[in-house]
mmCIF file of the N, C-alpha and C atoms, coordinates in Angstrom:
data_MODEL
# 
_entry.id   MODEL 
# 
loop_
_atom_site.group_PDB 
_atom_site.id 
_atom_site.type_symbol 
_atom_site.label_atom_id 
_atom_site.label_alt_id 
_atom_site.label_comp_id 
_atom_site.label_asym_id 
_atom_site.label_entity_id 
_atom_site.label_seq_id 
_atom_site.pdbx_PDB_ins_code 
_atom_site.Cartn_x 
_atom_site.Cartn_y 
_atom_site.Cartn_z 
_atom_site.occupancy 
_atom_site.B_iso_or_equiv 
_atom_site.pdbx_formal_charge 
_atom_site.auth_seq_id 
_atom_site.auth_comp_id 
_atom_site.auth_asym_id 
_atom_site.auth_atom_id 
_atom_site.pdbx_PDB_model_num 
ATOM 1   N N  . UNK A 1 1  ? 2.430   -6.773  23.973  1.00 0.00 ? 1  UNK A N  1 
ATOM 2   C CA . UNK A 1 1  ? 2.085   -7.201  22.017  1.00 0.00 ? 1  UNK A CA 1 
ATOM 3   C C  . UNK A 1 1  ? 1.095   -5.475  21.218  1.00 0.00 ? 1  UNK A C  1 
ATOM 4   N N  . UNK A 1 2  ? 1.293   -6.004  20.249  1.00 0.00 ? 2  UNK A N  1 
ATOM 5   C CA . UNK A 1 2  ? 0.374   -4.826  19.530  1.00 0.00 ? 2  UNK A CA 1 
ATOM 6   C C  . UNK A 1 2  ? -0.054  -4.900  18.870  1.00 0.00 ? 2  UNK A C  1 
ATOM 7   N N  . UNK A 1 3  ? -1.198  -4.700  18.718  1.00 0.00 ? 3  UNK A N  1 
ATOM 8   C CA . UNK A 1 3  ? -2.423  -5.206  17.434  1.00 0.00 ? 3  UNK A CA 1 
ATOM 9   C C  . UNK A 1 3  ? -2.813  -3.846  16.988  1.00 0.00 ? 3  UNK A C  1 
ATOM 10  N N  . UNK A 1 4  ? -2.879  -4.106  15.757  1.00 0.00 ? 4  UNK A N  1 
ATOM 11  C CA . UNK A 1 4  ? -3.275  -3.497  14.261  1.00 0.00 ? 4  UNK A CA 1 
ATOM 12  C C  . UNK A 1 4  ? -4.492  -3.473  14.087  1.00 0.00 ? 4  UNK A C  1 
ATOM 13  N N  . UNK A 1 5  ? -5.092  -2.798  13.009  1.00 0.00 ? 5  UNK A N  1 
ATOM 14  C CA . UNK A 1 5  ? -6.054  -2.930  12.506  1.00 0.00 ? 5  UNK A CA 1 
ATOM 15  C C  . UNK A 1 5  ? -5.814  -3.172  10.931  1.00 0.00 ? 5  UNK A C  1 
ATOM 16  N N  . UNK A 1 6  ? -6.198  -4.437  10.320  1.00 0.00 ? 6  UNK A N  1 
ATOM 17  C CA . UNK A 1 6  ? -5.831  -4.887  9.018   1.00 0.00 ? 6  UNK A CA 1 
ATOM 18  C C  . UNK A 1 6  ? -6.092  -3.828  7.855   1.00 0.00 ? 6  UNK A C  1 
ATOM 19  N N  . UNK A 1 7  ? -5.773  -3.320  6.827   1.00 0.00 ? 7  UNK A N  1 
ATOM 20  C CA . UNK A 1 7  ? -6.061  -1.781  6.245   1.00 0.00 ? 7  UNK A CA 1 
ATOM 21  C C  . UNK A 1 7  ? -7.058  -2.693  5.255   1.00 0.00 ? 7  UNK A C  1 
ATOM 22  N N  . UNK A 1 8  ? -7.319  -3.893  5.211   1.00 0.00 ? 8  UNK A N  1 
ATOM 23  C CA . UNK A 1 8  ? -8.549  -3.252  4.187   1.00 0.00 ? 8  UNK A CA 1 
ATOM 24  C C  . UNK A 1 8  ? -9.761  -4.138  4.863   1.00 0.00 ? 8  UNK A C  1 
ATOM 25  N N  . UNK A 1 9  ? -9.668  -5.169  5.745   1.00 0.00 ? 9  UNK A N  1 
ATOM 26  C CA . UNK A 1 9  ? -11.472 -5.238  6.743   1.00 0.00 ? 9  UNK A CA 1 
ATOM 27  C C  . UNK A 1 9  ? -10.890 -5.187  8.109   1.00 0.00 ? 9  UNK A C  1 
ATOM 28  N N  . UNK A 1 10 ? -10.502 -4.418  8.598   1.00 0.00 ? 10 UNK A N  1 
ATOM 29  C CA . UNK A 1 10 ? -9.911  -3.780  9.881   1.00 0.00 ? 10 UNK A CA 1 
ATOM 30  C C  . UNK A 1 10 ? -10.492 -4.434  10.738  1.00 0.00 ? 10 UNK A C  1 
ATOM 31  N N  . UNK A 1 11 ? -10.115 -6.000  10.931  1.00 0.00 ? 11 UNK A N  1 
ATOM 32  C CA . UNK A 1 11 ? -10.049 -6.914  11.879  1.00 0.00 ? 11 UNK A CA 1 
ATOM 33  C C  . UNK A 1 11 ? -8.598  -6.858  12.250  1.00 0.00 ? 11 UNK A C  1 
ATOM 34  N N  . UNK A 1 12 ? -9.197  -6.717  13.852  1.00 0.00 ? 12 UNK A N  1 
ATOM 35  C CA . UNK A 1 12 ? -8.143  -6.568  14.847  1.00 0.00 ? 12 UNK A CA 1 
ATOM 36  C C  . UNK A 1 12 ? -7.107  -7.497  14.797  1.00 0.00 ? 12 UNK A C  1 
ATOM 37  N N  . UNK A 1 13 ? -5.508  -7.357  14.319  1.00 0.00 ? 13 UNK A N  1 
ATOM 38  C CA . UNK A 1 13 ? -4.171  -8.538  14.502  1.00 0.00 ? 13 UNK A CA 1 
ATOM 39  C C  . UNK A 1 13 ? -3.403  -8.074  15.338  1.00 0.00 ? 13 UNK A C  1 
ATOM 40  N N  . UNK A 1 14 ? -2.871  -9.040  15.824  1.00 0.00 ? 14 UNK A N  1 
ATOM 41  C CA . UNK A 1 14 ? -1.900  -8.963  16.649  1.00 0.00 ? 14 UNK A CA 1 
ATOM 42  C C  . UNK A 1 14 ? -0.104  -8.685  15.799  1.00 0.00 ? 14 UNK A C  1 
ATOM 43  N N  . UNK A 1 15 ? 0.466   -7.474  15.894  1.00 0.00 ? 15 UNK A N  1 
ATOM 44  C CA . UNK A 1 15 ? 1.522   -7.582  15.095  1.00 0.00 ? 15 UNK A CA 1 
ATOM 45  C C  . UNK A 1 15 ? 2.819   -9.021  15.805  1.00 0.00 ? 15 UNK A C  1 
ATOM 46  N N  . UNK A 1 16 ? 2.889   -9.580  15.329  1.00 0.00 ? 16 UNK A N  1 
ATOM 47  C CA . UNK A 1 16 ? 4.446   -10.420 15.443  1.00 0.00 ? 16 UNK A CA 1 
ATOM 48  C C  . UNK A 1 16 ? 4.610   -11.177 13.798  1.00 0.00 ? 16 UNK A C  1 
ATOM 49  N N  . UNK A 1 17 ? 5.714   -11.882 14.732  1.00 0.00 ? 17 UNK A N  1 
ATOM 50  C CA . UNK A 1 17 ? 6.183   -12.606 13.327  1.00 0.00 ? 17 UNK A CA 1 
ATOM 51  C C  . UNK A 1 17 ? 5.466   -14.112 13.254  1.00 0.00 ? 17 UNK A C  1 
ATOM 52  N N  . UNK A 1 18 ? 4.702   -14.206 14.410  1.00 0.00 ? 18 UNK A N  1 
ATOM 53  C CA . UNK A 1 18 ? 3.410   -15.146 13.734  1.00 0.00 ? 18 UNK A CA 1 
ATOM 54  C C  . UNK A 1 18 ? 2.374   -15.317 12.400  1.00 0.00 ? 18 UNK A C  1 
ATOM 55  N N  . UNK A 1 19 ? 2.375   -13.948 11.863  1.00 0.00 ? 19 UNK A N  1 
ATOM 56  C CA . UNK A 1 19 ? 1.658   -13.247 11.051  1.00 0.00 ? 19 UNK A CA 1 
ATOM 57  C C  . UNK A 1 19 ? 2.205   -13.163 9.967   1.00 0.00 ? 19 UNK A C  1 
ATOM 58  N N  . UNK A 1 20 ? 2.070   -14.019 8.873   1.00 0.00 ? 20 UNK A N  1 
ATOM 59  C CA . UNK A 1 20 ? 3.542   -13.837 7.866   1.00 0.00 ? 20 UNK A CA 1 
ATOM 60  C C  . UNK A 1 20 ? 3.098   -12.687 7.090   1.00 0.00 ? 20 UNK A C  1 
ATOM 61  N N  . UNK A 1 21 ? 1.145   -12.861 6.846   1.00 0.00 ? 21 UNK A N  1 
ATOM 62  C CA . UNK A 1 21 ? 0.373   -11.701 6.700   1.00 0.00 ? 21 UNK A CA 1 
ATOM 63  C C  . UNK A 1 21 ? 0.325   -10.180 6.274   1.00 0.00 ? 21 UNK A C  1 
ATOM 64  N N  . UNK A 1 22 ? 1.258   -10.177 8.041   1.00 0.00 ? 22 UNK A N  1 
ATOM 65  C CA . UNK A 1 22 ? 1.042   -7.810  8.342   1.00 0.00 ? 22 UNK A CA 1 
ATOM 66  C C  . UNK A 1 22 ? 1.532   -7.672  7.868   1.00 0.00 ? 22 UNK A C  1 
ATOM 67  N N  . UNK A 1 23 ? 1.336   -6.251  7.427   1.00 0.00 ? 23 UNK A N  1 
ATOM 68  C CA . UNK A 1 23 ? -0.104  -5.836  7.929   1.00 0.00 ? 23 UNK A CA 1 
ATOM 69  C C  . UNK A 1 23 ? -1.801  -6.242  8.363   1.00 0.00 ? 23 UNK A C  1 
ATOM 70  N N  . UNK A 1 24 ? -1.559  -7.659  7.163   1.00 0.00 ? 24 UNK A N  1 
ATOM 71  C CA . UNK A 1 24 ? -2.465  -7.723  6.847   1.00 0.00 ? 24 UNK A CA 1 
ATOM 72  C C  . UNK A 1 24 ? -3.583  -8.754  7.681   1.00 0.00 ? 24 UNK A C  1 
ATOM 73  N N  . UNK A 1 25 ? -4.960  -9.525  7.580   1.00 0.00 ? 25 UNK A N  1 
ATOM 74  C CA . UNK A 1 25 ? -5.045  -10.375 8.464   1.00 0.00 ? 25 UNK A CA 1 
ATOM 75  C C  . UNK A 1 25 ? -4.487  -12.019 7.833   1.00 0.00 ? 25 UNK A C  1 
ATOM 76  N N  . UNK A 1 26 ? -4.639  -11.891 6.355   1.00 0.00 ? 26 UNK A N  1 
ATOM 77  C CA . UNK A 1 26 ? -4.683  -13.019 6.323   1.00 0.00 ? 26 UNK A CA 1 
ATOM 78  C C  . UNK A 1 26 ? -4.386  -12.661 4.293   1.00 0.00 ? 26 UNK A C  1 
ATOM 79  N N  . UNK A 1 27 ? -3.901  -13.883 3.773   1.00 0.00 ? 27 UNK A N  1 
ATOM 80  C CA . UNK A 1 27 ? -3.536  -13.662 2.614   1.00 0.00 ? 27 UNK A CA 1 
ATOM 81  C C  . UNK A 1 27 ? -4.794  -13.067 1.145   1.00 0.00 ? 27 UNK A C  1 
ATOM 82  N N  . UNK A 1 28 ? -6.232  -13.381 1.906   1.00 0.00 ? 28 UNK A N  1 
ATOM 83  C CA . UNK A 1 28 ? -7.264  -12.395 0.742   1.00 0.00 ? 28 UNK A CA 1 
ATOM 84  C C  . UNK A 1 28 ? -7.023  -11.378 1.399   1.00 0.00 ? 28 UNK A C  1 
ATOM 85  N N  . UNK A 1 29 ? -6.975  -10.854 1.809   1.00 0.00 ? 29 UNK A N  1 
ATOM 86  C CA . UNK A 1 29 ? -6.459  -9.195  2.032   1.00 0.00 ? 29 UNK A CA 1 
ATOM 87  C C  . UNK A 1 29 ? -5.753  -8.838  1.194   1.00 0.00 ? 29 UNK A C  1 
ATOM 88  N N  . UNK A 1 30 ? -4.560  -9.495  1.823   1.00 0.00 ? 30 UNK A N  1 
ATOM 89  C CA . UNK A 1 30 ? -3.563  -8.746  0.804   1.00 0.00 ? 30 UNK A CA 1 
ATOM 90  C C  . UNK A 1 30 ? -3.701  -8.661  -0.506  1.00 0.00 ? 30 UNK A C  1 
ATOM 91  N N  . UNK A 1 31 ? -3.747  -9.839  -1.047  1.00 0.00 ? 31 UNK A N  1 
ATOM 92  C CA . UNK A 1 31 ? -4.542  -10.377 -2.959  1.00 0.00 ? 31 UNK A CA 1 
ATOM 93  C C  . UNK A 1 31 ? -5.332  -9.086  -2.889  1.00 0.00 ? 31 UNK A C  1 
ATOM 94  N N  . UNK A 1 32 ? -6.279  -8.759  -1.915  1.00 0.00 ? 32 UNK A N  1 
ATOM 95  C CA . UNK A 1 32 ? -7.400  -7.600  -2.516  1.00 0.00 ? 32 UNK A CA 1 
ATOM 96  C C  . UNK A 1 32 ? -6.485  -6.097  -2.652  1.00 0.00 ? 32 UNK A C  1 
ATOM 97  N N  . UNK A 1 33 ? -5.811  -5.817  -1.746  1.00 0.00 ? 33 UNK A N  1 
ATOM 98  C CA . UNK A 1 33 ? -4.929  -4.612  -1.361  1.00 0.00 ? 33 UNK A CA 1 
ATOM 99  C C  . UNK A 1 33 ? -4.172  -4.692  -3.409  1.00 0.00 ? 33 UNK A C  1 
ATOM 100 N N  . UNK A 1 34 ? -3.108  -6.452  -2.825  1.00 0.00 ? 34 UNK A N  1 
ATOM 101 C CA . UNK A 1 34 ? -2.641  -6.031  -4.679  1.00 0.00 ? 34 UNK A CA 1 
ATOM 102 C C  . UNK A 1 34 ? -3.389  -6.146  -5.555  1.00 0.00 ? 34 UNK A C  1 
ATOM 103 N N  . UNK A 1 35 ? -4.161  -6.253  -5.549  1.00 0.00 ? 35 UNK A N  1 
ATOM 104 C CA . UNK A 1 35 ? -5.165  -5.706  -6.925  1.00 0.00 ? 35 UNK A CA 1 
ATOM 105 C C  . UNK A 1 35 ? -5.894  -4.502  -6.850  1.00 0.00 ? 35 UNK A C  1 
ATOM 106 N N  . UNK A 1 36 ? -6.159  -3.898  -6.002  1.00 0.00 ? 36 UNK A N  1 
ATOM 107 C CA . UNK A 1 36 ? -6.301  -2.518  -5.743  1.00 0.00 ? 36 UNK A CA 1 
ATOM 108 C C  . UNK A 1 36 ? -5.353  -1.610  -6.453  1.00 0.00 ? 36 UNK A C  1 
ATOM 109 N N  . UNK A 1 37 ? -4.102  -1.784  -6.564  1.00 0.00 ? 37 UNK A N  1 
ATOM 110 C CA . UNK A 1 37 ? -2.329  -1.145  -6.426  1.00 0.00 ? 37 UNK A CA 1 
ATOM 111 C C  . UNK A 1 37 ? -2.437  -1.555  -8.380  1.00 0.00 ? 37 UNK A C  1 
ATOM 112 N N  . UNK A 1 38 ? -2.716  -2.416  -8.537  1.00 0.00 ? 38 UNK A N  1 
ATOM 113 C CA . UNK A 1 38 ? -2.936  -3.721  -9.816  1.00 0.00 ? 38 UNK A CA 1 
ATOM 114 C C  . UNK A 1 38 ? -3.662  -2.555  -10.895 1.00 0.00 ? 38 UNK A C  1 
ATOM 115 N N  . UNK A 1 39 ? -4.665  -2.053  -10.182 1.00 0.00 ? 39 UNK A N  1 
ATOM 116 C CA . UNK A 1 39 ? -5.992  -1.516  -11.410 1.00 0.00 ? 39 UNK A CA 1 
ATOM 117 C C  . UNK A 1 39 ? -5.721  0.145   -10.865 1.00 0.00 ? 39 UNK A C  1 
ATOM 118 N N  . UNK A 1 40 ? -4.672  0.612   -10.428 1.00 0.00 ? 40 UNK A N  1 
ATOM 119 C CA . UNK A 1 40 ? -4.822  2.147   -10.188 1.00 0.00 ? 40 UNK A CA 1 
ATOM 120 C C  . UNK A 1 40 ? -5.609  2.672   -9.012  1.00 0.00 ? 40 UNK A C  1 
ATOM 121 N N  . UNK A 1 41 ? -6.312  2.067   -8.576  1.00 0.00 ? 41 UNK A N  1 
ATOM 122 C CA . UNK A 1 41 ? -7.390  2.132   -7.268  1.00 0.00 ? 41 UNK A CA 1 
ATOM 123 C C  . UNK A 1 41 ? -6.134  3.447   -6.892  1.00 0.00 ? 41 UNK A C  1 
ATOM 124 N N  . UNK A 1 42 ? -4.832  3.210   -6.526  1.00 0.00 ? 42 UNK A N  1 
ATOM 125 C CA . UNK A 1 42 ? -4.457  4.147   -5.087  1.00 0.00 ? 42 UNK A CA 1 
ATOM 126 C C  . UNK A 1 42 ? -3.731  4.889   -6.041  1.00 0.00 ? 42 UNK A C  1 
ATOM 127 N N  . UNK A 1 43 ? -2.691  6.415   -5.667  1.00 0.00 ? 43 UNK A N  1 
ATOM 128 C CA . UNK A 1 43 ? -2.027  6.877   -6.337  1.00 0.00 ? 43 UNK A CA 1 
ATOM 129 C C  . UNK A 1 43 ? -0.986  7.391   -5.538  1.00 0.00 ? 43 UNK A C  1 
ATOM 130 N N  . UNK A 1 44 ? 0.237   7.869   -6.004  1.00 0.00 ? 44 UNK A N  1 
ATOM 131 C CA . UNK A 1 44 ? 0.985   8.770   -4.574  1.00 0.00 ? 44 UNK A CA 1 
ATOM 132 C C  . UNK A 1 44 ? 1.613   9.890   -5.727  1.00 0.00 ? 44 UNK A C  1 
ATOM 133 N N  . UNK A 1 45 ? 0.659   10.832  -5.601  1.00 0.00 ? 45 UNK A N  1 
ATOM 134 C CA . UNK A 1 45 ? 0.607   12.267  -5.932  1.00 0.00 ? 45 UNK A CA 1 
ATOM 135 C C  . UNK A 1 45 ? 2.321   12.679  -6.173  1.00 0.00 ? 45 UNK A C  1 
ATOM 136 N N  . UNK A 1 46 ? 2.986   13.273  -7.052  1.00 0.00 ? 46 UNK A N  1 
ATOM 137 C CA . UNK A 1 46 ? 3.707   13.667  -7.510  1.00 0.00 ? 46 UNK A CA 1 
ATOM 138 C C  . UNK A 1 46 ? 4.271   14.734  -6.799  1.00 0.00 ? 46 UNK A C  1 
ATOM 139 N N  . UNK A 1 47 ? 5.664   15.454  -6.551  1.00 0.00 ? 47 UNK A N  1 
ATOM 140 C CA . UNK A 1 47 ? 5.295   16.518  -5.341  1.00 0.00 ? 47 UNK A CA 1 
ATOM 141 C C  . UNK A 1 47 ? 4.995   17.735  -6.430  1.00 0.00 ? 47 UNK A C  1 
ATOM 142 N N  . UNK A 1 48 ? 5.164   17.952  -7.060  1.00 0.00 ? 48 UNK A N  1 
ATOM 143 C CA . UNK A 1 48 ? 5.305   19.288  -8.679  1.00 0.00 ? 48 UNK A CA 1 
ATOM 144 C C  . UNK A 1 48 ? 5.555   18.305  -9.481  1.00 0.00 ? 48 UNK A C  1 
ATOM 145 N N  . UNK A 1 49 ? 4.586   18.192  -10.530 1.00 0.00 ? 49 UNK A N  1 
ATOM 146 C CA . UNK A 1 49 ? 5.271   18.072  -11.891 1.00 0.00 ? 49 UNK A CA 1 
ATOM 147 C C  . UNK A 1 49 ? 5.789   18.617  -12.977 1.00 0.00 ? 49 UNK A C  1 
ATOM 148 N N  . UNK A 1 50 ? 5.788   20.150  -12.656 1.00 0.00 ? 50 UNK A N  1 
ATOM 149 C CA . UNK A 1 50 ? 6.267   20.691  -13.384 1.00 0.00 ? 50 UNK A CA 1 
ATOM 150 C C  . UNK A 1 50 ? 8.409   20.941  -13.583 1.00 0.00 ? 50 UNK A C  1 
ATOM 151 N N  . UNK A 1 51 ? 8.559   19.917  -11.698 1.00 0.00 ? 51 UNK A N  1 
ATOM 152 C CA . UNK A 1 51 ? 9.742   19.947  -11.642 1.00 0.00 ? 51 UNK A CA 1 
ATOM 153 C C  . UNK A 1 51 ? 10.697  18.800  -11.654 1.00 0.00 ? 51 UNK A C  1 
ATOM 154 N N  . UNK A 1 52 ? 10.095  18.316  -12.816 1.00 0.00 ? 52 UNK A N  1 
ATOM 155 C CA . UNK A 1 52 ? 10.516  16.810  -12.910 1.00 0.00 ? 52 UNK A CA 1 
ATOM 156 C C  . UNK A 1 52 ? 11.978  17.255  -13.985 1.00 0.00 ? 52 UNK A C  1 
ATOM 157 N N  . UNK A 1 53 ? 13.039  16.595  -13.536 1.00 0.00 ? 53 UNK A N  1 
ATOM 158 C CA . UNK A 1 53 ? 14.086  17.160  -14.742 1.00 0.00 ? 53 UNK A CA 1 
ATOM 159 C C  . UNK A 1 53 ? 13.588  16.300  -16.309 1.00 0.00 ? 53 UNK A C  1 
ATOM 160 N N  . UNK A 1 54 ? 13.647  15.280  -15.584 1.00 0.00 ? 54 UNK A N  1 
ATOM 161 C CA . UNK A 1 54 ? 13.093  14.302  -17.010 1.00 0.00 ? 54 UNK A CA 1 
ATOM 162 C C  . UNK A 1 54 ? 12.053  14.676  -18.089 1.00 0.00 ? 54 UNK A C  1 
ATOM 163 N N  . UNK A 1 55 ? 11.574  16.058  -18.100 1.00 0.00 ? 55 UNK A N  1 
ATOM 164 C CA . UNK A 1 55 ? 10.722  16.285  -18.910 1.00 0.00 ? 55 UNK A CA 1 
ATOM 165 C C  . UNK A 1 55 ? 11.132  17.288  -19.255 1.00 0.00 ? 55 UNK A C  1 
ATOM 166 N N  . UNK A 1 56 ? 12.360  17.731  -18.944 1.00 0.00 ? 56 UNK A N  1 
ATOM 167 C CA . UNK A 1 56 ? 13.106  19.322  -19.742 1.00 0.00 ? 56 UNK A CA 1 
ATOM 168 C C  . UNK A 1 56 ? 13.733  18.078  -20.773 1.00 0.00 ? 56 UNK A C  1 
ATOM 169 N N  . UNK A 1 57 ? 12.950  19.533  -22.314 1.00 0.00 ? 57 UNK A N  1 
ATOM 170 C CA . UNK A 1 57 ? 13.398  19.136  -23.517 1.00 0.00 ? 57 UNK A CA 1 
ATOM 171 C C  . UNK A 1 57 ? 14.920  19.799  -23.436 1.00 0.00 ? 57 UNK A C  1 
ATOM 172 N N  . UNK A 1 58 ? 15.750  19.197  -24.465 1.00 0.00 ? 58 UNK A N  1 
ATOM 173 C CA . UNK A 1 58 ? 17.335  19.663  -24.215 1.00 0.00 ? 58 UNK A CA 1 
ATOM 174 C C  . UNK A 1 58 ? 17.762  20.873  -25.649 1.00 0.00 ? 58 UNK A C  1 
ATOM 175 N N  . UNK A 1 59 ? 18.405  21.993  -25.594 1.00 0.00 ? 59 UNK A N  1 
ATOM 176 C CA . UNK A 1 59 ? 17.821  22.909  -26.299 1.00 0.00 ? 59 UNK A CA 1 
ATOM 177 C C  . UNK A 1 59 ? 19.075  22.967  -27.306 1.00 0.00 ? 59 UNK A C  1 
# 
């Protein structure tokens, strides 16, 4: 049995098919995390924004 900590509240939970909210312990913790993403509290940094080919201006 694999036991993990909920990323939101750190409660120990079993990682199994019995938990439809994994890696979270409950729907509440899952929704809190989703809300944090929606409020842009989490960010994924770009490797190097200067290398973005979409930012190049046409010649």
